[in-house]
C-alpha positions as CSV (number, residue, x, y, z in Angstrom):
1,M,-62.5,-76.6,19.5
2,T,-61.7,-78.0,22.9
3,I,-60.4,-76.0,25.8
4,T,-57.0,-77.7,25.6
5,Q,-56.4,-76.9,22.0
6,N,-56.4,-73.8,19.9
7,R,-57.3,-73.0,16.3
8,I,-53.8,-73.7,15.0
9,T,-53.6,-77.1,16.7
10,D,-57.1,-78.0,15.4
11,L,-56.1,-76.9,11.9
12,F,-53.1,-79.2,11.7
13,A,-55.0,-82.1,13.3
14,Q,-57.6,-81.8,10.5
15,K,-55.3,-80.9,7.5
16,S,-51.6,-81.7,7.5
17,E,-50.7,-80.7,3.9
18,R,-51.7,-78.2,1.3
19,L,-52.4,-75.4,3.8
20,L,-52.8,-71.9,2.5
21,N,-51.2,-69.3,4.8
22,V,-51.6,-65.7,3.7
23,Y,-49.6,-62.8,5.1
24,F,-50.6,-59.1,5.1
25,T,-49.3,-56.0,6.8
26,A,-51.6,-54.5,9.4
27,G,-52.6,-51.0,8.5
28,F,-52.0,-51.4,4.8
29,P,-53.2,-50.2,2.4
30,A,-55.4,-48.2,4.9
31,L,-55.4,-48.1,8.7
32,N,-58.8,-49.6,9.2
33,D,-58.5,-52.4,6.5
34,T,-57.5,-55.2,9.0
35,L,-61.0,-56.7,9.5
36,T,-62.0,-56.2,5.9
37,I,-58.9,-58.1,4.7
38,L,-59.5,-60.8,7.3
39,R,-63.1,-61.3,6.2
40,G,-62.1,-61.4,2.5
41,L,-59.4,-64.0,3.2
42,Q,-61.7,-66.1,5.2
43,Q,-64.4,-66.0,2.5
44,A,-61.7,-66.9,-0.1
45,G,-60.9,-70.1,1.9
46,V,-57.5,-69.5,3.4
47,D,-56.5,-71.9,6.2
48,L,-54.3,-69.5,8.2
49,V,-53.7,-65.8,8.3
50,E,-50.4,-64.1,9.4
51,I,-50.7,-60.4,10.2
52,G,-47.5,-58.5,10.1
53,M,-47.1,-55.8,12.8
54,P,-45.4,-53.0,10.9
55,Y,-41.8,-52.1,11.9
56,S,-39.7,-49.1,10.8
57,D,-36.8,-51.1,9.4
58,P,-37.8,-54.5,8.0
59,V,-34.7,-54.7,5.8
60,A,-34.7,-58.5,5.5
61,D,-38.2,-58.7,4.1
62,G,-37.7,-57.2,0.6
63,E,-39.0,-54.1,-1.0
64,T,-42.7,-54.9,-1.1
65,I,-43.0,-55.6,2.6
66,Q,-40.7,-52.7,3.4
67,Q,-43.0,-50.4,1.5
68,S,-46.2,-51.8,3.1
69,N,-44.7,-51.4,6.6
70,G,-43.7,-47.8,5.8
71,Q,-47.2,-47.0,4.6
72,A,-48.9,-48.7,7.5
73,L,-46.8,-46.8,10.0
74,E,-47.6,-43.5,8.1
75,N,-51.2,-44.5,8.3
76,G,-50.9,-44.6,12.1
77,M,-50.8,-48.4,12.7
78,S,-49.3,-49.4,16.1
79,L,-49.5,-52.5,18.2
80,K,-52.1,-50.8,20.4
81,V,-54.3,-50.0,17.3
82,L,-53.9,-53.5,15.9
83,F,-55.0,-55.1,19.2
84,A,-58.0,-52.8,19.4
85,Q,-58.9,-53.8,15.8
86,L,-58.6,-57.5,16.6
87,A,-60.4,-57.3,20.0
88,G,-63.8,-58.4,18.6
89,C,-62.7,-60.2,15.5
90,R,-63.7,-63.7,16.7
91,N,-67.4,-62.7,16.3
92,A,-66.8,-62.9,12.5
93,I,-63.4,-64.6,11.9
94,D,-62.9,-68.3,12.6
95,V,-59.6,-68.9,10.8
96,P,-56.4,-69.1,12.9
97,I,-54.5,-65.9,13.1
98,L,-50.8,-65.5,13.8
99,L,-49.1,-62.2,14.5
100,M,-45.7,-61.6,13.0
101,G,-43.3,-59.1,14.6
102,Y,-39.7,-58.0,14.5
103,I,-36.9,-58.0,17.0
104,N,-33.6,-56.2,16.6
């Protein structure tokens, strides 16, 4: 990886089709599962991981994601907790990571 590029740019430069992007909700099923899930997805060969930052009213996302968001919030997940969990993840996680949030 060069200084002028990032992991996402590098990924699309190397592989322009048949990319596997996997989404999961931070803090679900348990508060401290974020790195465990990231490690598992990386070992399984995903190209890109999208981590959803839970929101109290994700009505456009369907029942499954609504329920995972609710459980994650009940577990205590917050933006501050997620950033703390991700702070050292680059020691073990090489795949590109995107954070998905909500705005109302």
